[in-house]
C-alpha positions in Angstrom: -160.7 -40.0 77.7 -157.7 -37.9 77.8 -158.1 -37.0 74.4 -161.6 -35.6 75.1 -160.7 -34.1 78.3 -157.9 -32.1 76.1 -159.9 -31.1 73.3 -162.4 -29.5 75.7 -159.5 -27.3 77.4 -158.3 -26.4 74.4 -161.7 -25.6 72.9 -162.1 -23.0 75.9 -158.5 -21.6 76.0 -159.9 -20.7 71.4 -162.4 -19.0 72.3 -161.6 -17.3 75.2 -158.3 -15.8 72.8 -161.0 -15.1 70.2 -163.3 -13.1 72.7 -160.1 -11.2 73.8 -158.7 -10.4 70.3 -162.1 -9.1 69.3 -162.0 -6.9 72.4 -158.7 -5.5 71.5 -159.8 -5.1 67.5 -162.8 -2.9 69.3 -160.7 -1.4 71.5 -158.2 -0.2 68.2 -161.0 0.7 66.2 -161.4 3.9 67.9 -159.4 7.0 66.9 -155.4 7.1 67.8 -153.0 9.2 67.0 -151.0 6.9 64.5 -148.4 6.5 66.9 -149.8 5.2 69.5 -150.3 1.7 70.3 -152.9 -0.6 72.1 -152.5 -3.7 73.8 -154.2 -5.9 75.8 -153.4 -9.0 78.3 -154.7 -12.0 76.3 -153.6 -15.9 78.0 -151.4 -17.9 75.8 -149.7 -16.4 72.7 -150.7 -13.2 71.6 -148.3 -11.8 68.4 -146.6 -8.4 69.6 -148.8 -5.3 69.3 -148.1 -3.2 66.3 -148.5 0.5 65.3 -152.4 1.3 64.8 -151.5 3.3 61.3 -154.7 5.5 59.9 -155.9 5.2 57.0 -155.2 8.3 55.0 -156.7 9.0 51.9 -154.5 11.3 49.2 -157.5 13.1 47.7 -161.2 13.3 48.5 -162.8 15.3 45.6 -165.0 18.4 46.7 -168.8 17.2 47.1 -169.7 19.9 44.5 -168.0 17.3 41.3 -171.1 14.2 42.4 -173.9 13.7 39.9 -171.9 16.0 37.2 -172.6 14.9 34.0 -170.6 17.6 31.6 -166.7 17.6 32.8 -165.6 20.3 34.0 -162.1 20.3 35.3 -161.6 23.0 37.1 -163.6 22.0 39.9 -161.8 18.7 40.6 -158.7 21.3 41.7 -157.5 21.1 45.4 -154.3 21.8 47.4 -153.1 19.2 50.3 -150.8 18.7 52.7 -148.4 15.9 52.4 -145.6 15.0 54.2 -142.0 15.2 52.9 -138.1 14.8 54.0 -135.9 17.8 53.3 -132.6 15.8 51.6 -129.5 17.1 50.6 -128.9 16.9 46.8 -125.5 14.4 47.2 -127.4 11.9 48.6 -130.8 12.3 46.8 -130.8 9.6 43.6 -129.4 7.2 46.7 -132.7 7.9 49.1 -135.0 8.0 46.7 -134.2 4.3 45.5 -134.6 3.1 49.1 -137.5 5.0 49.7 -139.6 4.3 46.7 -142.1 1.8 48.8 -142.8 5.2 50.8 -142.4 7.8 48.0 -145.5 10.0 47.0 -147.0 7.9 43.4 -148.9 10.5 41.7 -149.7 10.5 38.0 -148.0 13.9 36.3 -146.6 14.9 40.0 -142.8 14.7 40.6 -141.5 13.4 43.8 -139.0 15.5 44.0 -139.4 19.7 44.9 -137.4 22.5 45.3 -136.7 23.2 48.6 -137.6 27.3 48.9 -136.2 27.1 52.9 -133.1 28.6 54.2 -130.3 27.2 52.2 -132.4 25.1 50.1 -130.3 25.7 47.1 -128.3 22.5 48.5 -131.3 20.4 49.0 -134.4 18.8 47.7 -137.6 17.8 49.4 -138.7 14.1 48.6 -142.7 14.0 48.6 -144.2 10.8 50.9 -147.3 9.0 50.4 -149.2 10.2 53.8 -151.2 6.8 53.6 -147.7 5.1 54.4 -145.7 7.7 56.4 -147.5 9.8 59.3 -144.7 10.6 61.9 -140.8 9.6 62.0 -141.6 6.2 63.9 -143.4 5.2 60.5 -140.6 4.1 58.8 -139.2 0.6 58.5 -136.0 -0.2 60.5 -134.4 -0.8 57.0 -135.7 2.9 56.2 -134.9 4.2 59.4 -131.1 2.5 58.8 -130.7 4.0 55.6 -131.5 8.1 56.4 -129.1 7.0 59.7 -126.5 5.8 56.7 -127.0 9.2 55.1 -126.8 11.1 57.8 -130.6 12.7 56.7 -132.6 13.8 59.5 -135.9 11.7 59.9 -138.2 15.2 60.4 -141.0 15.6 58.3 -142.2 18.9 56.4 -145.7 20.2 55.1 -146.1 20.3 51.7 -148.8 22.4 49.8 -149.2 19.7 47.1 -151.5 21.8 44.2 -153.5 18.6 42.4 -155.6 19.3 39.2 -157.6 16.2 36.7 -154.6 15.4 35.2 -153.2 14.2 38.5 -156.3 11.9 39.1 -156.9 8.6 38.4 -159.9 7.5 36.6 -161.5 5.3 38.6 -160.9 8.4 41.5 -162.6 11.0 38.8 -165.9 8.6 38.4 -166.0 7.8 42.0 -166.2 11.2 42.8 -168.6 11.5 40.0 -171.0 8.4 40.2 -173.9 8.1 42.4 -172.0 7.1 45.9 -172.5 3.0 46.1 -173.3 2.7 42.7 -170.3 0.5 40.4 -167.8 2.9 38.7 -166.9 1.7 35.2 -162.9 2.2 34.6 -162.1 -1.2 33.0 -162.9 -1.5 29.1 -161.8 -3.4 26.2 -159.1 -1.7 23.7 -159.3 -2.2 19.8 -156.7 0.2 18.1 -157.7 3.5 18.8 -161.6 2.6 20.2 -162.0 2.1 23.6 -165.0 -0.3 24.1 -167.2 -0.4 27.7 -170.2 -2.0 28.4 -172.2 0.6 31.1 -174.9 -0.1 32.7 -178.1 1.7 33.5 -177.5 3.8 36.1 -174.2 5.1 34.4 -175.9 5.7 31.4 -177.2 9.2 32.2 -173.1 10.3 32.3 -171.8 8.0 29.5 -170.0 11.4 27.8 -168.5 12.1 30.6 -167.0 8.6 31.2 -165.7 8.5 27.5 -163.9 11.8 27.5 -162.6 10.8 31.0 -161.4 7.4 29.3 -160.1 9.0 26.5 -158.2 11.3 28.7 -156.5 9.0 30.8 -155.0 6.7 28.0 -153.3 8.2 25.4 -153.5 6.7 21.9 -157.9 6.0 22.4 -159.6 8.4 20.2 -162.9 6.8 19.9 -165.0 6.0 23.1 -167.9 3.6 22.5 -170.8 1.9 24.8 -172.3 -1.3 23.2 -176.2 -0.7 22.8 -177.5 -4.1 22.4 -176.3 -7.7 23.0 -174.6 -9.8 20.0 -177.4 -11.9 18.3 -177.5 -10.8 14.8 -176.0 -13.2 12.0 -173.1 -12.1 11.7 -171.7 -11.6 15.2 -171.5 -7.9 15.4 -173.2 -5.6 17.9 -174.6 -2.0 17.5 -172.4 0.8 19.8 -173.1 4.5 20.7 -169.8 6.7 20.4 -169.1 8.4 23.9 -166.6 10.2 22.9 -164.1 11.2 20.4 -164.5 10.8 16.7 -166.6 8.5 14.6 -163.6 6.6 12.7 -164.4 3.0 13.5 -162.0 1.7 11.1 -159.6 0.0 13.6 -155.7 -1.3 13.3 -154.7 -3.8 15.9 -151.7 -6.0 16.2 -151.9 -9.1 17.7 -149.3 -12.1 18.2 -146.7 -10.2 15.6 -149.5 -9.9 13.2 -151.5 -6.6 11.7 -154.7 -6.5 11.2 -157.3 -3.3 10.0 -161.3 -4.0 10.4 -164.2 -2.4 10.8 -165.1 -2.5 14.3 -169.0 -1.7 13.6 -169.2 -3.9 11.3 -167.4 -7.3 11.8 -166.8 -9.0 15.3 -163.4 -9.0 16.6 -162.8 -10.6 20.7 -159.2 -8.9 22.0 -159.6 -11.1 24.9 -159.2 -13.8 22.2 -155.7 -13.3 21.7 -153.8 -16.4 23.5 -156.6 -18.6 22.4 -155.2 -18.0 18.3 -152.0 -17.9 19.6 -152.4 -21.3 21.2 -153.9 -23.1 18.2 -151.8 -21.7 15.8 -148.9 -23.2 17.3 -150.1 -26.7 16.9 -149.9 -26.3 13.2 -146.9 -27.0 11.2 -145.5 -26.3 7.8 -147.6 -28.1 5.1 -150.4 -28.7 7.3 -154.7 -28.1 5.4 -156.6 -25.7 7.3 -159.8 -25.0 7.1 -161.3 -21.9 8.2 -164.9 -21.7 7.9 -165.4 -19.1 10.5 -162.8 -16.7 10.2 -163.9 -13.6 10.4 -160.7 -11.2 9.7 -158.6 -14.0 10.0 -157.3 -14.0 13.5 -156.5 -17.8 12.9 -155.8 -18.5 9.2 -153.4 -15.2 8.5 -150.8 -16.3 11.4 -151.4 -20.1 10.1 -150.4 -19.2 6.7 -147.5 -17.4 7.7 -146.5 -20.9 9.5 -146.3 -22.5 5.8 -150.1 -24.3 6.5 -152.0 -24.4 3.5 -155.6 -22.4 4.6 -158.8 -22.5 3.3 -160.9 -19.7 5.1 -164.2 -18.0 4.3 -167.1 -16.3 6.3 -170.5 -15.3 6.2 -170.0 -12.2 6.9 -169.4 -10.2 3.7 -167.9 -7.1 5.3 -165.3 -10.1 7.4 -164.8 -11.6 4.3 -163.5 -8.4 3.0 -161.5 -7.5 5.4 -159.9 -10.8 5.4 -159.0 -10.5 2.3 -157.7 -7.2 2.9 -155.5 -8.6 5.8 -154.0 -11.3 3.5 -152.4 -8.3 1.3 -151.6 -6.5 4.5 -149.4 -9.5 5.7 -148.1 -10.6 2.4 -149.3 -14.3 2.0 -147.1 -14.5 -0.6 -145.7 -18.1 -1.3 -141.9 -18.1 0.2 -141.0 -22.0 -1.3 -142.4 -20.6 -4.6 -140.3 -17.3 -4.7 -137.1 -18.8 -3.0 -137.6 -21.2 -5.9 -137.8 -18.8 -8.5 -135.0 -16.8 -7.4 -132.4 -19.9 -7.3 -133.4 -20.7 -10.7 -133.1 -17.2 -12.2 -129.8 -17.3 -10.2 -128.1 -20.0 -12.1 -130.0 -19.9 -15.0 -131.6 -23.0 -14.8 -135.7 -24.2 -14.2 -135.1 -25.9 -11.2 -139.0 -27.1 -10.3 -138.8 -30.9 -9.6 -135.3 -30.5 -9.3 -134.9 -29.7 -5.5 -136.2 -29.4 -2.1 -137.3 -26.1 -0.5 -137.0 -25.8 3.7 -137.6 -23.1 6.1 -134.2 -22.6 8.3 -135.6 -20.2 11.0 -137.9 -17.1 11.3 -135.2 -14.1 10.9 -137.6 -11.2 11.9 -141.5 -10.2 11.1 -142.3 -11.1 7.7 -138.8 -12.3 6.7 -137.8 -15.8 6.7 -134.5 -17.8 6.3 -134.9 -20.4 3.4 -132.4 -23.2 2.2 -132.8 -25.1 -1.1 -131.0 -28.1 -1.6 -130.2 -29.4 -5.2 -128.0 -31.3 -7.5 -126.1 -29.0 -9.9 -127.3 -29.6 -13.2 -124.7 -30.7 -15.5 -126.2 -28.1 -18.1 -125.3 -25.6 -15.8 -121.8 -27.5 -14.6 -120.8 -28.0 -18.2 -122.0 -24.5 -19.4 -119.3 -21.9 -21.7 -122.0 -18.8 -21.3 -120.3 -16.8 -19.1 -122.3 -14.6 -16.9 -121.2 -11.1 -16.3 -122.2 -10.6 -12.2 -121.0 -7.8 -10.4 -118.5 -8.8 -7.9 -120.2 -8.9 -4.2 -119.9 -5.5 -1.8 -117.1 -5.8 0.7 -118.8 -5.0 4.4 -117.0 -2.3 6.1 -114.6 -3.4 8.4 -115.8 -3.6 12.1 -114.6 -0.7 14.2 -112.6 -1.6 17.2 -114.3 -1.5 20.6 -111.2 0.7 21.8 -108.3 2.4 20.0 -105.0 1.7 20.9 -103.3 5.1 21.5 -99.2 5.3 21.3 -97.5 7.1 23.8 
């Protein structure tokens, strides 16, 4: 009975706390100055009131860019006011490191600028994120302690910052242009120099603008395509539309240390499968026999052969098969066992086929392996009277001493 009464009391107290917390949230959701706090008396244990911080966006696009289908970069230019600290040059580096959480972070914008005020030659301005710092009380205790230790006044100055299209993020541009409330596409798959998107119907009128923005904001992307149908063909490829950039579909991709080249519009390639390729190939060991009947352009077959497996690979798509053979040559699929055996035989002047064993010591570098040839020295070599004219090995250059000793 006592347990039941206790639970009823606790339940009542919980409801009362929820009601008061809801009231406190309602009161705090009005418009306050950033340094204001709000508190309400609530029975029981209540966390200490926290300063209310008004959410602030650094950049709000001009309304006239909404609905733009042809990119006009100049229309995104804007001048905003951000807080700044006046910092002596001699302590600038230390302070920047300590205030990196509240310093301004914006593509193409330097957070340390010249101070044009009186005596500005001795000072610099550190630009701060207005969403994090709106008054001197916005600094954390640790940050305020650093400011005090470096003798930097926490007073904030206003700095006019000019932002252009180049300083905006992909999502910011697209959110400003596309209809309000609609999904914004900023993610894509990258295949070499090609960015591949799957646009929705409401985004199609803006496809050329989206393609241009993706290309502008991602160095190395020179072609942006949109998939125009599902993958339902026999050869597992799909039709695509070029939204921006060059119409060059031959991509060069490096995955797990292996280089591949292929026509992205005519073969199947999924960059999200790289982890699976690596996992499966890691299960193989030298001497295994692998049958890859859906080889594509070689994401399983080529690395498997590099690990010393014997690989039999084919694909129904003639284009995939053609690029598979090309990628084998591109990554040098020569037999390292046969190569080192021939070189060792030539070195001693006697065929070692069937008289030795060869094994891998280690991978020295990509496409470079250290091999060991073990054999019993043939008596024909040991008792041979033929003198071999060989050049003496070149002596390595002496190592330089880390520090030179000087005489007094």
